[in-house]
Structure formats: C-alpha cells, structure tokens
C-alpha positions, 0 to 999 in steps of 0.5 A, a space after each residue: 033536967 038540963 036546960 039548953 044552956 047547960 047542955 051547951 056547956 057540958 063537954 063533949 067527950 067524943 069531940 075531945 077524944 077526936 081532937 086529941 087523936 088528931 093532935 097526936 096524929 099531927 105530932 107523929 107526922 111532924 116528928 116523922 118529917 123532922 127525923 127524915 129531914 135530919 137524916 137527909 144527906 147534905 148535897 155536895 154543892 152545899 158542902 162546897 159552898 159552906 167550905 168556902 166560908 171558912 
C-alpha cells in the first residue's frame, strides 16, 4: 500500500498528457502566426523608407 507521500510522487499520466497536448497546441498556434507574418506583404511606405537607406 502506498503512503500519501508515495502517491504525491507518482506521476499523473492524465495531467502529463494534458500538458503535452497544450504544448503541442501552443506550438501549432505559434508556427501558424509566424508563417502568416512571414507571408505578409511589406507596405509600400516601409519599402520607400528602406530604399532611402541605400
């Protein structure tokens, strides 16, 4: 029989799976936002300003 201390040390598989799911979902969301940002067009005003730096 496990004491309360032993039970507290025992990993909770459901909790671990939930954390992995949240981490995976967060990673997916961040990659999606990053990809949309990379694909976003650069405004003409910004290109004009960058052109003046040359």
